[in-house]
C-alpha positions, 0 to 999 in steps of 0.5 A: 469545508476545505480551503483552496490550498488544501488537498484531502486524504483518507486515513486508515487506522487500527481502532475499534468499531465505535471509534472514528476509525477512518478519518478524512484529513486535509493537508495545506500544500504550502505549509504542510499543516494537517487537520482532521475534518471528520471520521467514519465509525462502524468498522474495526481496524480499517488497515488498508484503503483504496479509492476507485478511479472516479473517486466516488467509492472507497474500499476498506479491509477490516483486519480481524480474525474473520476478515471483511471488506467494506464499501463506502460511497464518497459524498461529492461535496463533503467527501464524507463516507456512506456505507454501501455494505460489506462482505466477508473475505473467508480469511483472517487479517485482510491487509490489502485491497485494490480496485481494477482500472475499469472499476469492475472488481476489487481484489483482497489479500488475507495475510493470516488466511493465506487466501486472495479474493475477487469481488465483482462490483455493481454500477454504484461500486457496491460489492457483489458476491465473491467470484473467486478465491485462491488459497496459497500453500507452502512455507518459507525458511523463516519459521517465525514469519514464513511458517505459512503463506502470507499474501500481502499486496494484491495489484491489478495490472493496467488492463485489469486482466492480470493481478500480481500478488506478493506473498511474504510467506512464500517469497513469491510474486504470483501472477494471476489471469482474471478470467470471467471473474476467476483467478487463474495462476499464470506464473510465479516469480521466485525471490531469494529465500527469506526476502518477504515480498510485501508491496510493489510500485510500478514506474509511471512508464510501466517499464519497471516494477519496484518491490520492497521486501519486508524481512531482508530490508531490500528493494528489488528492481524488475524489468516489466514485460506486462503483456506476458506477465514476466519480470526480469530481475535487474537489481537488489539494493538495501533499503537501509544505510550501508553501515547500519546493522539491522535488528529484529525490529527492522522491517521495510514496509511501503514503497512509492515512485514519484509521479515524475518517475525520477525518485523512489521512496521506501519506509523502514520500520525500526530504523524509522526512516524514509529512504530516497533512491534516484531512478536512472531514467535509461535503465530504471536502476536505483542509487541510494541517495538519502535517509530521513527520520520519519518523524515518529515510530514505525512508519508503515504506509506513506503517501505522496500528496500535493508535492509532499510526502506524508508518513503514517507513524503507527506506534507513535500515533502521528502523521508527519509531513515533508516537502519534496525538493523537486530538483533532488527528491530530498525530503524536507521536514515541514515541522508539522504533524497530526496526532492520529491513533495508530495511523497505518494507511493514507489515500489521497483525493485529487 
């Protein structure tokens, strides 16, 4: 059982099927201490997780050559996971899954497959047969990383009528309309060549969208015209400090806006840092404020949980916790870390 001062969260890892690859963690909101409460076997490399709005079902991609997506019911008391079945994704290395706001479908992106899927959901949250699959085509200027399409994040809008797909290989955000379970191309937003768009964060006001670009280590700010699916570029800013010279290991990874809408955080692999930007409340524009070490190597995903930030450091096998200063947004290391094999995704429960 978890304590009243603890918040629970799931951890996705790179691990084998016979190991507990999805873990249930608990965070002490006062001290930043973390512990593992249990785990789930039977899935290979669950590298990205998503929980539905009712917090009754968890979805996990299985990142492998023949990709899969799995569904689990969440026990109301213990928060243990119980399998609801899986589906093949028809593509290699699925790396993102998201749940539509109404809980009627999930969307999955396949990084090496170059394809995006929609799976309708049954009443209990289990997966029906795939209703739509689109395959991206083309390439970008970086022959080492953009020789083919690489859909990364796939995020429904607040209605679930549109899905935004960041394609790292094509330097595009592709907007799709969801019509009778099918993905229909709406429009494409072009990024500068070699950007490598990876993840999106939507401001709580939904006025602005923030995009982290993996390959050129930048954050792009867009004005968000949600009904039209239109993005207007407002700003591009480096995710790294001004006088730092980026090397080949430097790749930006994850991005989140604080619930209050005043702060934006970005994880930088190679530099092994979490960047803090202040958000102008009138314009949505960013001002670089601070960088702190992520508390390990290769911070991939991170999560804002219970007034803290937890950073999943993939290559050092640990999760580090930071207290967020409510006045400045700055991150204060708690000194606590949790050893976990190759943690790459964190999802909080309320």
